[in-house]
N, CA, C and O of each residue as an XYZ file, in Angstrom:
288
protein
N     -79.987     17.549    -58.546
C     -80.547     16.856    -57.402
C     -81.985     16.454    -57.704
O     -82.660     17.109    -58.498
N     -82.447     15.403    -57.086
C     -83.780     14.888    -57.336
C     -84.864     15.537    -56.486
O     -86.049     15.404    -56.790
N     -84.475     16.233    -55.431
C     -85.458     16.796    -54.501
C     -86.433     17.710    -55.242
O     -86.038     18.539    -56.061
N     -87.722     17.535    -54.929
C     -88.803     18.308    -55.538
C     -88.760     18.239    -57.060
O     -88.789     19.255    -57.755
N     -88.690     17.012    -57.548
C     -88.703     16.722    -58.972
C     -89.966     15.918    -59.269
O     -90.760     15.666    -58.363
N     -90.161     15.515    -60.514
C     -91.300     14.638    -60.798
C     -91.163     13.264    -60.135
O     -92.120     12.491    -60.098
N     -89.979     12.966    -59.616
C     -89.726     11.663    -59.002
C     -89.850     11.733    -57.482
O     -90.492     10.879    -56.872
N     -89.242     12.741    -56.873
C     -89.194     12.872    -55.416
C     -89.703     14.243    -55.013
O     -89.445     15.245    -55.681
N     -90.436     14.267    -53.895
C     -90.811     15.558    -53.320
C     -90.465     15.558    -51.839
O     -90.382     14.512    -51.196
N     -90.270     16.739    -51.329
C     -89.947     16.901    -49.917
C     -90.512     18.237    -49.452
O     -90.001     19.301    -49.800
N     -91.564     18.160    -48.668
C     -92.168     19.361    -48.101
C     -92.484     19.105    -46.639
O     -92.798     17.976    -46.262
N     -92.407     20.133    -45.815
C     -92.677     19.946    -44.384
C     -94.081     19.397    -44.105
O     -94.304     18.751    -43.081
N     -95.020     19.653    -45.012
C     -96.399     19.208    -44.793
C     -96.599     17.705    -45.007
O     -97.575     17.131    -44.525
N     -95.683     17.078    -45.724
C     -95.804     15.640    -46.013
C     -94.661     14.915    -45.338
O     -93.495     15.111    -45.680
N     -95.002     14.073    -44.374
C     -94.028     13.251    -43.656
C     -92.904     14.090    -43.055
O     -91.767     13.629    -42.959
N     -93.219     15.325    -42.651
C     -92.242     16.182    -41.986
C     -91.036     16.535    -42.837
O     -89.965     16.833    -42.308
N     -91.203     16.502    -44.171
C     -90.100     16.855    -45.049
C     -89.250     15.682    -45.506
O     -88.283     15.867    -46.246
N     -89.600     14.483    -45.075
C     -88.884     13.290    -45.525
C     -89.046     13.162    -47.036
O     -90.160     13.325    -47.533
N     -87.990     12.878    -47.781
C     -88.137     12.683    -49.230
C     -89.046     11.485    -49.527
O     -88.804     10.369    -49.066
N     -90.090     11.747    -50.303
C     -91.055     10.711    -50.665
C     -91.188     10.650    -52.184
O     -90.799     11.582    -52.887
N     -91.733      9.558    -52.677
C     -92.054      9.489    -54.094
C     -93.139     10.518    -54.363
O     -94.135     10.580    -53.643
N     -92.948     11.328    -55.399
C     -93.872     12.412    -55.731
C     -95.306     11.888    -55.835
O     -95.569     10.857    -56.455
N     -96.220     12.627    -55.210
C     -97.632     12.262    -55.249
C     -98.020     11.180    -54.270
O     -99.159     10.712    -54.288
N     -97.083     10.763    -53.401
C     -97.367      9.718    -52.415
C     -96.862     10.169    -51.043
O     -96.315     11.262    -50.890
N     -97.057      9.315    -50.069
C     -96.483      9.507    -48.743
C     -95.468      8.395    -48.451
O     -95.180      8.095    -47.292
N     -94.940      7.798    -49.500
C     -94.013      6.668    -49.363
C     -92.579      7.186    -49.404
O     -92.132      7.692    -50.433
N     -91.856      7.062    -48.288
C     -90.466      7.529    -48.260
C     -89.572      6.757    -49.236
O     -89.696      5.541    -49.380
N     -88.684      7.474    -49.892
C     -87.713      6.857    -50.795
C     -86.861      5.860    -50.012
O     -86.480      4.818    -50.546
N     -86.562      6.170    -48.764
C     -85.752      5.277    -47.925
C     -86.378      3.894    -47.816
O     -85.664      2.903    -47.660
N     -87.704      3.816    -47.895
C     -88.376      2.519    -47.807
C     -87.963      1.630    -48.972
O     -87.725      0.437    -48.782
N     -87.875      2.191    -50.174
C     -87.405      1.402    -51.320
C     -85.987      0.919    -51.071
O     -85.677     -0.250    -51.298
N     -85.133      1.808    -50.608
C     -83.741      1.423    -50.355
C     -83.657      0.327    -49.301
O     -82.839     -0.586    -49.417
N     -84.494      0.410    -48.278
C     -84.518     -0.628    -47.247
C     -84.957     -1.975    -47.824
O     -84.391     -3.013    -47.483
N     -85.960     -1.954    -48.691
C     -86.409     -3.190    -49.345
C     -85.271     -3.803    -50.154
O     -84.992     -4.996    -50.039
N     -84.620     -2.986    -50.969
C     -83.549     -3.501    -51.817
C     -82.378     -4.013    -50.983
O     -81.778     -5.037    -51.311
N     -82.058     -3.313    -49.921
C     -80.970     -3.725    -49.027
C     -81.266     -5.078    -48.391
O     -80.362     -5.881    -48.162
N     -82.545     -5.319    -48.110
C     -82.957     -6.578    -47.480
C     -83.072     -7.723    -48.486
O     -83.410     -8.848    -48.119
N     -82.786     -7.426    -49.767
C     -82.838     -8.473    -50.778
C     -84.197     -8.641    -51.430
O     -84.409     -9.581    -52.196
N     -85.110     -7.744    -51.135
C     -86.436     -7.796    -51.747
C     -86.362     -7.238    -53.162
O     -85.432     -6.508    -53.505
N     -87.341     -7.586    -53.972
C     -87.366     -7.113    -55.354
C     -88.176     -5.818    -55.471
O     -88.907     -5.435    -54.558
N     -88.024     -5.169    -56.599
C     -88.828     -3.981    -56.879
C     -90.302     -4.363    -56.882
O     -91.136     -3.614    -56.373
N     -90.628     -5.513    -57.446
C     -92.029     -5.943    -57.472
C     -92.582     -6.153    -56.065
O     -93.745     -5.843    -55.808
N     -91.759     -6.678    -55.147
C     -92.196     -6.821    -53.754
C     -92.521     -5.451    -53.165
O     -93.537     -5.279    -52.493
N     -91.649     -4.485    -53.424
C     -91.875     -3.120    -52.941
C     -93.177     -2.569    -53.517
O     -94.004     -2.025    -52.785
N     -93.353     -2.710    -54.814
C     -94.553     -2.171    -55.465
C     -95.817     -2.846    -54.957
O     -96.860     -2.201    -54.855
N     -95.742     -4.131    -54.637
C     -96.905     -4.828    -54.066
C     -97.281     -4.222    -52.719
O     -98.463     -4.109    -52.393
N     -96.285     -3.837    -51.945
C     -96.535     -3.262    -50.629
C     -96.931     -1.796    -50.665
O     -97.544     -1.291    -49.724
N     -96.582     -1.112    -51.747
C     -96.837      0.330    -51.853
C     -97.421      0.645    -53.232
O     -96.730      1.192    -54.092
N     -98.688      0.300    -53.437
C     -99.296      0.445    -54.762
C     -99.451      1.883    -55.251
O     -99.765      2.096    -56.422
N     -99.240      2.871    -54.391
C     -99.324      4.260    -54.849
C     -98.066      4.684    -55.602
O     -98.058      5.715    -56.274
N     -97.007      3.890    -55.488
C     -95.769      4.164    -56.216
C     -95.812      3.353    -57.511
O     -96.185      2.179    -57.497
N     -95.433      3.974    -58.625
C     -95.431      3.254    -59.898
C     -94.050      2.684    -60.185
O     -93.038      3.148    -59.660
N     -94.042      1.674    -61.026
C     -92.767      1.087    -61.439
C     -91.927      2.128    -62.175
O     -90.703      2.143    -62.053
N     -92.585      2.992    -62.937
C     -91.881      4.042    -63.662
C     -91.157      4.983    -62.698
O     -90.038      5.416    -62.974
N     -91.797      5.300    -61.564
C     -91.142      6.159    -60.571
C     -89.899      5.487    -60.002
O     -88.854      6.121    -59.855
N     -90.015      4.205    -59.683
C     -88.882      3.472    -59.112
C     -87.727      3.420    -60.114
O     -86.579      3.689    -59.758
N     -88.030      3.077    -61.358
C     -86.987      2.978    -62.381
C     -86.339      4.341    -62.610
O     -85.117      4.440    -62.719
N     -87.162      5.395    -62.684
C     -86.622      6.745    -62.886
C     -85.715      7.143    -61.729
O     -84.660      7.738    -61.946
N     -86.117      6.821    -60.503
C     -85.292      7.138    -59.335
C     -83.947      6.419    -59.416
O     -82.899      7.034    -59.218
N     -83.975      5.128    -59.707
C     -82.741      4.356    -59.760
C     -81.836      4.823    -60.908
O     -80.617      4.895    -60.755
N     -82.439      5.138    -62.047
C     -81.636      5.635    -63.169
C     -80.967      6.965    -62.821
O     -79.778      7.152    -63.080
N     -81.728      7.883    -62.239
C     -81.177      9.193    -61.899
C     -80.121      9.076    -60.801
O     -79.082      9.734    -60.863
N     -80.384      8.247    -59.809
C     -79.396      8.043    -58.740
C     -78.112      7.450    -59.313
O     -77.013      7.841    -58.921
N     -78.254      6.509    -60.239
C     -77.077      5.922    -60.879
C     -76.275      6.954    -61.654
O     -75.047      6.979    -61.572
N     -76.965      7.810    -62.410
C     -76.285      8.862    -63.165
C     -75.526      9.800    -62.226
O     -74.385     10.175    -62.494
N     -76.170     10.169    -61.136
C     -75.532     11.096    -60.204
C     -74.330     10.440    -59.525
O     -73.305     11.088    -59.318
N     -74.450      9.186    -59.185
C     -73.336      8.477    -58.548
C     -72.153      8.366    -59.498
O     -71.012      8.608    -59.102
N     -72.415      8.006    -60.735
C     -71.341      7.911    -61.722
C     -70.718      9.278    -61.961
O     -69.503      9.388    -62.127
N     -71.540     10.317    -61.977
C     -71.023     11.663    -62.172
C     -70.095     12.108    -61.052
O     -69.137     12.841    -61.295
N     -70.366     11.677    -59.846
C     -69.522     12.024    -58.703
C     -68.209     11.273    -58.763
O     -67.159     11.826    -58.436
N     -68.259     10.039    -59.171
C     -67.074      9.185    -59.198
C     -66.188      9.488    -60.400
O     -64.964      9.395    -60.317
N     -66.813      9.849    -61.513
C     -66.061     10.052    -62.769
C     -65.212     11.310    -62.723
O     -64.522     11.625    -63.693
């Protein structure tokens, strides 16, 4: 699981425990909402400069691995 990893953190003190990109207050759900709306990763990063492109790519890669692992 990604929770409390170098990619995602979740603690009651930050955003009430909502999963956020590690070291930020930006909820992971915000990225998913951007992508769902057809926005690009670069659009997301422009709006949330505290999140790095490396964090976004790492999150998507890990989520993809976990999804494939569940389906396989």
